[in-house]
N, C-alpha and C positions, 0 to 999 in steps of 0.2 A: 758263722750266723747267718741263717736264713733272712731271705731277704722281705722287708716288711712291706705288707701289699696294699696299707693306707697309712695316713697321717692322721695329727688332732687337731681340727678345723674346727675354731671357736665361733660362739654363736655371737661375738664380741664384734666380729669382723664387717658385720654387715653396719654399722657405727660407728667405727677407724675413719676418726677426725682426716688425718691423713689421706688416706685413699679420698674423700668426700673434697679438700681440697685439690689433692692431686687431678681430681675428674674437671673439679671446676676448672681451675688454671690451664688445665689442659683443652678444655669446652671438647670435655671427650662424657657420654653418658656414665654416669658412678656404673650400672650392671658390667658396663664393657669393664674398666680400670678393674673392677671387683673380680673381672672374671679373669682377666690377666696376673693379676696378683695369685688366685687359686692354682690356674695355669704353672706357674711360676715352683707355689710349694709342690706341686703334684711332682712336679721335672725334678724340685731338687730331694722330693720322698724317694724317687725311682735312680738319684745317683747312684754312684758306684761307691758316692763319699754322702752320704745321707746330708741333707742341710747344702753344700753346695749344688752348682750348676753345673756338672761335668755330662757331657752326653754319653761316653762311654771311658771305661778305664779311669786316668787322666787327663782326657782330651774336655778342656773347656768350652762351654756353648758360647758362640759368637750371637749378638745379635742378629746379625744375618742366618746365623743356625734358628735360632730362637724363633725368628719371624716365618722362616720356611714352617717350622714345627709346629707352631701355633698358627699359622694361614692367616698372619694378621700383614700390616704396611710396616716394615722394615723402619721408617721415618719414626712414625708413633709412636712402635716398640721402641725405638732407641730412646726417643724424648722420656716414655714412662719409666723406662731405669733408669733413666736420671735421675728420675723425677723420686724415685725408689730411693735412688740412695742417699741422695739430700735429705728425702726426710726418715732415714737411717734404717730403710727398713730391707736395707741389701748394704754389702758394703763387698767393696774389690781386697781382694786378697789375692795377693798377685795381678795375674791374669784372670783370675778366677771370680765367679761371682758368687756369692754366699749370702742364706739368708739370717740377717742380723736377728739374734737372740733363737736362732734354730734350737738349738742347745735346750735351755730353756722351757721351751712351750711343746718339744718332743721327747719324750721320753725312753731311755731304752729297757724302761724295765714296764715299755706299753708290748714291748716281742714277746709274749708267753710263750711263743713256736718251741721253742728250746723245752721251758719247762713243762709242757702238756708234752711233748714226746720223749721228755725222762718219767712224767708220771706213765703215760700209754707202756712206755717198755719195763718200770717197775711192774706194770701191771699184769704183764705178758708174762712177767718171771716167775711172779709170783703162783700168778695160773699154771703154767706149766709142773710146777714145784709142787702142787697142791693134785694135780694132775694122776 
């Protein structure tokens, strides 16, 4: 399967009470917490197994590696990740962080690359046959 270079980001996220509550609880600006959440979703989308936070292959991100990647304070990031887990936005599967409900909100059918490639190949074959 070809890599999907995008993921669904829902416009209701800006109103997500969990993110607002975490920002307030940790005395962090809402845009900062929202930005961290968006970055985690982006990394989960780019992962070798979408929805999971792997650096590459099956090597999971640690909070230290995440803080380096996101260029943020590891202590603050550790607290936010724990808050995301407590809010059931992230779950731990073994040692791997997983975006909860990823599969419910990101659809394999969104990946039209393979379907488009088959269509283009079929169109080329028809054109070649008619030539």
